[in-house]
mmCIF file of the C-alpha atoms, coordinates in Angstrom:
data_MODEL
# 
_entry.id   MODEL 
# 
loop_
_atom_site.group_PDB 
_atom_site.id 
_atom_site.type_symbol 
_atom_site.label_atom_id 
_atom_site.label_alt_id 
_atom_site.label_comp_id 
_atom_site.label_asym_id 
_atom_site.label_entity_id 
_atom_site.label_seq_id 
_atom_site.pdbx_PDB_ins_code 
_atom_site.Cartn_x 
_atom_site.Cartn_y 
_atom_site.Cartn_z 
_atom_site.occupancy 
_atom_site.B_iso_or_equiv 
_atom_site.pdbx_formal_charge 
_atom_site.auth_seq_id 
_atom_site.auth_comp_id 
_atom_site.auth_asym_id 
_atom_site.auth_atom_id 
_atom_site.pdbx_PDB_model_num 
ATOM 1   C CA . LEU A 1 1   ? 47.610 2.993   -38.720 1.00 0.00 ? 1   LEU A CA 1 
ATOM 2   C CA . PHE A 1 2   ? 47.491 0.790   -35.646 1.00 0.00 ? 2   PHE A CA 1 
ATOM 3   C CA . ASP A 1 3   ? 47.761 2.057   -32.087 1.00 0.00 ? 3   ASP A CA 1 
ATOM 4   C CA . GLU A 1 4   ? 49.913 -0.324  -30.059 1.00 0.00 ? 4   GLU A CA 1 
ATOM 5   C CA . PRO A 1 5   ? 50.858 0.037   -26.389 1.00 0.00 ? 5   PRO A CA 1 
ATOM 6   C CA . ASP A 1 6   ? 54.356 1.521   -26.946 1.00 0.00 ? 6   ASP A CA 1 
ATOM 7   C CA . ALA A 1 7   ? 53.716 3.429   -30.245 1.00 0.00 ? 7   ALA A CA 1 
ATOM 8   C CA . SER A 1 8   ? 51.452 3.772   -33.236 1.00 0.00 ? 8   SER A CA 1 
ATOM 9   C CA . VAL A 1 9   ? 52.519 1.737   -36.293 1.00 0.00 ? 9   VAL A CA 1 
ATOM 10  C CA . LEU A 1 10  ? 51.794 2.654   -39.864 1.00 0.00 ? 10  LEU A CA 1 
ATOM 11  C CA . ARG A 1 11  ? 51.915 -0.554  -41.974 1.00 0.00 ? 11  ARG A CA 1 
ATOM 12  C CA . TYR A 1 12  ? 52.407 -0.482  -45.694 1.00 0.00 ? 12  TYR A CA 1 
ATOM 13  C CA . TYR A 1 13  ? 51.780 -3.206  -48.178 1.00 0.00 ? 13  TYR A CA 1 
ATOM 14  C CA . ASP A 1 14  ? 52.892 -4.392  -51.588 1.00 0.00 ? 14  ASP A CA 1 
ATOM 15  C CA . GLY A 1 15  ? 49.765 -4.258  -53.765 1.00 0.00 ? 15  GLY A CA 1 
ATOM 16  C CA . CYS A 1 16  ? 46.290 -2.758  -53.336 1.00 0.00 ? 16  CYS A CA 1 
ATOM 17  C CA . ASN A 1 17  ? 44.119 -5.905  -53.311 1.00 0.00 ? 17  ASN A CA 1 
ATOM 18  C CA . LEU A 1 18  ? 43.111 -6.789  -49.745 1.00 0.00 ? 18  LEU A CA 1 
ATOM 19  C CA . CYS A 1 19  ? 43.192 -10.534 -50.514 1.00 0.00 ? 19  CYS A CA 1 
ATOM 20  C CA . THR A 1 20  ? 46.556 -10.752 -52.314 1.00 0.00 ? 20  THR A CA 1 
ATOM 21  C CA . ARG A 1 21  ? 48.682 -7.926  -50.827 1.00 0.00 ? 21  ARG A CA 1 
ATOM 22  C CA . LYS A 1 22  ? 51.695 -8.722  -48.729 1.00 0.00 ? 22  LYS A CA 1 
ATOM 23  C CA . LEU A 1 23  ? 52.997 -6.718  -45.742 1.00 0.00 ? 23  LEU A CA 1 
ATOM 24  C CA . LYS A 1 24  ? 56.025 -4.790  -46.942 1.00 0.00 ? 24  LYS A CA 1 
ATOM 25  C CA . GLY A 1 25  ? 56.992 -2.920  -43.788 1.00 0.00 ? 25  GLY A CA 1 
ATOM 26  C CA . GLU A 1 26  ? 56.078 -0.722  -40.837 1.00 0.00 ? 26  GLU A CA 1 
ATOM 27  C CA . ILE A 1 27  ? 56.876 2.777   -39.662 1.00 0.00 ? 27  ILE A CA 1 
ATOM 28  C CA . LYS A 1 28  ? 56.819 3.339   -35.920 1.00 0.00 ? 28  LYS A CA 1 
ATOM 29  C CA . ILE A 1 29  ? 54.999 6.624   -35.265 1.00 0.00 ? 29  ILE A CA 1 
ATOM 30  C CA . ASN A 1 30  ? 56.211 8.116   -31.975 1.00 0.00 ? 30  ASN A CA 1 
ATOM 31  C CA . SER A 1 31  ? 58.292 11.005  -30.684 1.00 0.00 ? 31  SER A CA 1 
ATOM 32  C CA . LYS A 1 32  ? 61.479 8.937   -30.503 1.00 0.00 ? 32  LYS A CA 1 
ATOM 33  C CA . GLU A 1 33  ? 61.437 7.606   -34.077 1.00 0.00 ? 33  GLU A CA 1 
ATOM 34  C CA . VAL A 1 34  ? 59.829 10.397  -36.104 1.00 0.00 ? 34  VAL A CA 1 
ATOM 35  C CA . THR A 1 35  ? 61.707 13.692  -36.421 1.00 0.00 ? 35  THR A CA 1 
ATOM 36  C CA . SER A 1 36  ? 59.123 15.531  -38.566 1.00 0.00 ? 36  SER A CA 1 
ATOM 37  C CA . VAL A 1 37  ? 55.812 15.142  -40.365 1.00 0.00 ? 37  VAL A CA 1 
ATOM 38  C CA . ARG A 1 38  ? 54.660 17.571  -43.011 1.00 0.00 ? 38  ARG A CA 1 
ATOM 39  C CA . GLN A 1 39  ? 52.221 17.888  -45.878 1.00 0.00 ? 39  GLN A CA 1 
ATOM 40  C CA . TYR A 1 40  ? 53.691 18.610  -49.271 1.00 0.00 ? 40  TYR A CA 1 
ATOM 41  C CA . MET A 1 41  ? 53.083 18.386  -53.036 1.00 0.00 ? 41  MET A CA 1 
ATOM 42  C CA . HIS A 1 42  ? 54.984 15.632  -54.801 1.00 0.00 ? 42  HIS A CA 1 
ATOM 43  C CA . GLU A 1 43  ? 55.961 16.430  -58.354 1.00 0.00 ? 43  GLU A CA 1 
ATOM 44  C CA . ASN A 1 44  ? 56.439 13.565  -60.784 1.00 0.00 ? 44  ASN A CA 1 
ATOM 45  C CA . PRO A 1 45  ? 59.805 14.217  -62.496 1.00 0.00 ? 45  PRO A CA 1 
ATOM 46  C CA . ASP A 1 46  ? 58.661 12.642  -65.779 1.00 0.00 ? 46  ASP A CA 1 
ATOM 47  C CA . THR A 1 47  ? 55.223 14.210  -66.213 1.00 0.00 ? 47  THR A CA 1 
ATOM 48  C CA . GLY A 1 48  ? 55.381 17.246  -63.872 1.00 0.00 ? 48  GLY A CA 1 
ATOM 49  C CA . GLU A 1 49  ? 52.066 16.074  -62.409 1.00 0.00 ? 49  GLU A CA 1 
ATOM 50  C CA . LYS A 1 50  ? 51.630 17.178  -58.745 1.00 0.00 ? 50  LYS A CA 1 
ATOM 51  C CA . THR A 1 51  ? 50.100 14.920  -56.163 1.00 0.00 ? 51  THR A CA 1 
ATOM 52  C CA . PRO A 1 52  ? 49.358 15.781  -52.462 1.00 0.00 ? 52  PRO A CA 1 
ATOM 53  C CA . GLY A 1 53  ? 51.265 13.791  -49.954 1.00 0.00 ? 53  GLY A CA 1 
ATOM 54  C CA . VAL A 1 54  ? 52.709 13.509  -46.443 1.00 0.00 ? 54  VAL A CA 1 
ATOM 55  C CA . MET A 1 55  ? 56.415 13.264  -45.728 1.00 0.00 ? 55  MET A CA 1 
ATOM 56  C CA . ILE A 1 56  ? 57.564 11.418  -42.620 1.00 0.00 ? 56  ILE A CA 1 
ATOM 57  C CA . GLU A 1 57  ? 61.201 11.885  -41.625 1.00 0.00 ? 57  GLU A CA 1 
ATOM 58  C CA . THR A 1 58  ? 62.882 9.419   -39.270 1.00 0.00 ? 58  THR A CA 1 
ATOM 59  C CA . ALA A 1 59  ? 66.543 9.221   -38.251 1.00 0.00 ? 59  ALA A CA 1 
ATOM 60  C CA . GLY A 1 60  ? 67.384 6.726   -40.963 1.00 0.00 ? 60  GLY A CA 1 
ATOM 61  C CA . ARG A 1 61  ? 64.863 7.294   -43.735 1.00 0.00 ? 61  ARG A CA 1 
ATOM 62  C CA . THR A 1 62  ? 62.323 9.633   -45.305 1.00 0.00 ? 62  THR A CA 1 
ATOM 63  C CA . TRP A 1 63  ? 58.915 8.222   -46.179 1.00 0.00 ? 63  TRP A CA 1 
ATOM 64  C CA . GLU A 1 64  ? 56.534 9.762   -48.712 1.00 0.00 ? 64  GLU A CA 1 
ATOM 65  C CA . LEU A 1 65  ? 52.841 8.837   -48.524 1.00 0.00 ? 65  LEU A CA 1 
ATOM 66  C CA . LEU A 1 66  ? 50.874 10.011  -51.587 1.00 0.00 ? 66  LEU A CA 1 
ATOM 67  C CA . CYS A 1 67  ? 47.146 10.775  -51.321 1.00 0.00 ? 67  CYS A CA 1 
ATOM 68  C CA . GLU A 1 68  ? 44.385 11.340  -53.859 1.00 0.00 ? 68  GLU A CA 1 
ATOM 69  C CA . ARG A 1 69  ? 43.231 14.634  -52.368 1.00 0.00 ? 69  ARG A CA 1 
ATOM 70  C CA . THR A 1 70  ? 44.811 17.535  -50.485 1.00 0.00 ? 70  THR A CA 1 
ATOM 71  C CA . ALA A 1 71  ? 42.263 17.212  -47.674 1.00 0.00 ? 71  ALA A CA 1 
ATOM 72  C CA . GLU A 1 72  ? 43.266 13.604  -47.162 1.00 0.00 ? 72  GLU A CA 1 
ATOM 73  C CA . ALA A 1 73  ? 46.954 14.569  -46.959 1.00 0.00 ? 73  ALA A CA 1 
ATOM 74  C CA . ARG A 1 74  ? 46.091 17.310  -44.475 1.00 0.00 ? 74  ARG A CA 1 
ATOM 75  C CA . LEU A 1 75  ? 44.161 14.819  -42.313 1.00 0.00 ? 75  LEU A CA 1 
ATOM 76  C CA . TRP A 1 76  ? 47.010 12.260  -42.364 1.00 0.00 ? 76  TRP A CA 1 
ATOM 77  C CA . ALA A 1 77  ? 49.546 14.954  -41.452 1.00 0.00 ? 77  ALA A CA 1 
ATOM 78  C CA . ALA A 1 78  ? 47.407 16.143  -38.553 1.00 0.00 ? 78  ALA A CA 1 
ATOM 79  C CA . VAL A 1 79  ? 46.855 12.591  -37.247 1.00 0.00 ? 79  VAL A CA 1 
ATOM 80  C CA . LEU A 1 80  ? 50.564 11.686  -37.483 1.00 0.00 ? 80  LEU A CA 1 
ATOM 81  C CA . CYS A 1 81  ? 51.649 14.969  -35.892 1.00 0.00 ? 81  CYS A CA 1 
ATOM 82  C CA . GLU A 1 82  ? 49.291 14.267  -32.986 1.00 0.00 ? 82  GLU A CA 1 
ATOM 83  C CA . ARG A 1 83  ? 50.771 10.781  -32.511 1.00 0.00 ? 83  ARG A CA 1 
ATOM 84  C CA . THR A 1 84  ? 54.388 12.152  -32.555 1.00 0.00 ? 84  THR A CA 1 
ATOM 85  C CA . LYS A 1 85  ? 53.836 14.850  -29.910 1.00 0.00 ? 85  LYS A CA 1 
ATOM 86  C CA . ARG A 1 86  ? 55.977 14.434  -26.823 1.00 0.00 ? 86  ARG A CA 1 
ATOM 87  C CA . LYS A 1 87  ? 53.976 13.491  -23.774 1.00 0.00 ? 87  LYS A CA 1 
ATOM 88  C CA . PRO A 1 88  ? 54.418 15.696  -20.738 1.00 0.00 ? 88  PRO A CA 1 
ATOM 89  C CA . ARG A 1 89  ? 56.300 14.125  -17.831 1.00 0.00 ? 89  ARG A CA 1 
ATOM 90  C CA . ALA A 1 90  ? 54.507 13.635  -14.506 1.00 0.00 ? 90  ALA A CA 1 
ATOM 91  C CA . GLY A 1 91  ? 56.419 16.506  -12.890 1.00 0.00 ? 91  GLY A CA 1 
ATOM 92  C CA . ASN A 1 92  ? 55.370 18.810  -15.726 1.00 0.00 ? 92  ASN A CA 1 
ATOM 93  C CA . VAL A 1 93  ? 51.722 17.761  -15.377 1.00 0.00 ? 93  VAL A CA 1 
ATOM 94  C CA . LEU A 1 94  ? 51.863 18.437  -11.622 1.00 0.00 ? 94  LEU A CA 1 
ATOM 95  C CA . LEU A 1 95  ? 53.441 21.827  -12.193 1.00 0.00 ? 95  LEU A CA 1 
ATOM 96  C CA . GLY A 1 96  ? 50.801 22.657  -14.788 1.00 0.00 ? 96  GLY A CA 1 
ATOM 97  C CA . GLN A 1 97  ? 48.046 21.724  -12.342 1.00 0.00 ? 97  GLN A CA 1 
ATOM 98  C CA . GLU A 1 98  ? 49.607 23.896  -9.672  1.00 0.00 ? 98  GLU A CA 1 
ATOM 99  C CA . GLU A 1 99  ? 49.863 26.836  -12.079 1.00 0.00 ? 99  GLU A CA 1 
ATOM 100 C CA . ASN A 1 100 ? 46.240 26.380  -13.047 1.00 0.00 ? 100 ASN A CA 1 
ATOM 101 C CA . ALA A 1 101 ? 45.187 26.361  -9.374  1.00 0.00 ? 101 ALA A CA 1 
ATOM 102 C CA . ILE A 1 102 ? 47.173 29.541  -8.746  1.00 0.00 ? 102 ILE A CA 1 
ATOM 103 C CA . ARG A 1 103 ? 45.657 31.246  -11.797 1.00 0.00 ? 103 ARG A CA 1 
ATOM 104 C CA . ALA A 1 104 ? 42.165 30.197  -10.622 1.00 0.00 ? 104 ALA A CA 1 
ATOM 105 C CA . ARG A 1 105 ? 42.798 31.670  -7.171  1.00 0.00 ? 105 ARG A CA 1 
ATOM 106 C CA . GLN A 1 106 ? 44.167 34.895  -8.684  1.00 0.00 ? 106 GLN A CA 1 
ATOM 107 C CA . GLY A 1 107 ? 41.132 35.066  -10.958 1.00 0.00 ? 107 GLY A CA 1 
ATOM 108 C CA . SER A 1 108 ? 38.743 34.604  -8.031  1.00 0.00 ? 108 SER A CA 1 
ATOM 109 C CA . LEU A 1 109 ? 40.641 37.204  -6.035  1.00 0.00 ? 109 LEU A CA 1 
ATOM 110 C CA . LEU A 1 110 ? 40.390 39.630  -8.936  1.00 0.00 ? 110 LEU A CA 1 
ATOM 111 C CA . LYS A 1 111 ? 36.720 38.803  -9.257  1.00 0.00 ? 111 LYS A CA 1 
ATOM 112 C CA . MET A 1 112 ? 36.187 39.386  -5.519  1.00 0.00 ? 112 MET A CA 1 
ATOM 113 C CA . GLY A 1 113 ? 38.075 42.675  -5.747  1.00 0.00 ? 113 GLY A CA 1 
ATOM 114 C CA . ALA A 1 114 ? 35.905 43.816  -8.613  1.00 0.00 ? 114 ALA A CA 1 
ATOM 115 C CA . GLU A 1 115 ? 32.788 42.826  -6.667  1.00 0.00 ? 115 GLU A CA 1 
ATOM 116 C CA . HIS A 1 116 ? 34.024 44.775  -3.605  1.00 0.00 ? 116 HIS A CA 1 
ATOM 117 C CA . THR A 1 117 ? 34.749 47.793  -5.781  1.00 0.00 ? 117 THR A CA 1 
ATOM 118 C CA . ALA A 1 118 ? 31.267 47.614  -7.286  1.00 0.00 ? 118 ALA A CA 1 
ATOM 119 C CA . ILE A 1 119 ? 29.709 47.288  -3.833  1.00 0.00 ? 119 ILE A CA 1 
ATOM 120 C CA . ALA A 1 120 ? 31.763 50.262  -2.573  1.00 0.00 ? 120 ALA A CA 1 
ATOM 121 C CA . GLU A 1 121 ? 30.715 52.303  -5.595  1.00 0.00 ? 121 GLU A CA 1 
ATOM 122 C CA . ARG A 1 122 ? 27.063 51.362  -5.040  1.00 0.00 ? 122 ARG A CA 1 
ATOM 123 C CA . SER A 1 123 ? 27.275 52.239  -1.320  1.00 0.00 ? 123 SER A CA 1 
ATOM 124 C CA . SER A 1 124 ? 28.891 55.628  -2.083  1.00 0.00 ? 124 SER A CA 1 
ATOM 125 C CA . VAL A 1 125 ? 26.074 56.358  -4.597  1.00 0.00 ? 125 VAL A CA 1 
ATOM 126 C CA . THR A 1 126 ? 23.512 55.253  -2.017  1.00 0.00 ? 126 THR A CA 1 
ATOM 127 C CA . THR A 1 127 ? 25.169 57.465  0.645   1.00 0.00 ? 127 THR A CA 1 
ATOM 128 C CA . ALA A 1 128 ? 25.209 60.457  -1.776  1.00 0.00 ? 128 ALA A CA 1 
ATOM 129 C CA . LEU A 1 129 ? 21.513 59.868  -2.561  1.00 0.00 ? 129 LEU A CA 1 
ATOM 130 C CA . ALA A 1 130 ? 20.695 59.540  1.122   1.00 0.00 ? 130 ALA A CA 1 
ATOM 131 C CA . GLU A 1 131 ? 22.472 62.855  1.834   1.00 0.00 ? 131 GLU A CA 1 
ATOM 132 C CA . ARG A 1 132 ? 20.609 64.569  -0.963  1.00 0.00 ? 132 ARG A CA 1 
ATOM 133 C CA . ALA A 1 133 ? 17.235 63.090  0.020   1.00 0.00 ? 133 ALA A CA 1 
ATOM 134 C CA . PRO A 1 134 ? 16.744 65.277  3.138   1.00 0.00 ? 134 PRO A CA 1 
ATOM 135 C CA . GLN A 1 135 ? 17.702 68.414  1.220   1.00 0.00 ? 135 GLN A CA 1 
ATOM 136 C CA . GLU A 1 136 ? 15.254 67.629  -1.567  1.00 0.00 ? 136 GLU A CA 1 
ATOM 137 C CA . SER A 1 137 ? 12.430 66.915  0.909   1.00 0.00 ? 137 SER A CA 1 
ATOM 138 C CA . THR A 1 138 ? 13.013 70.274  2.573   1.00 0.00 ? 138 THR A CA 1 
ATOM 139 C CA . ARG A 1 139 ? 12.799 72.078  -0.787  1.00 0.00 ? 139 ARG A CA 1 
ATOM 140 C CA . LEU A 1 140 ? 9.331  70.759  -1.392  1.00 0.00 ? 140 LEU A CA 1 
# 
């Protein structure tokens, strides 16, 4: 998996030997090309053996990447899903920032309101204690 400026590219090769293998093709991994990525279990039709894998669906083709372990397939699926997420547009980012600022202000106002309520409760308790204090001193 290679990250290039316009998209990530998953290259696949004919053969496993690093010295003798030949590039067979590439899959562009971006939100325009890839329609879905999911983890699945591939079943060999001849033997019935199940192998963990990742299925990548594009407009013109479905790719199956087989892995040795389920955890490896899960990791590949997560990485490829992250690369295919749609990026928010600048307007959406600005709107999100404004919403966060409004929420922060509301939160601070709520916090201030709670502090004022607590201060008011404390002052009413203090007032009640002050009113009782002279009565208690006269009882002694």
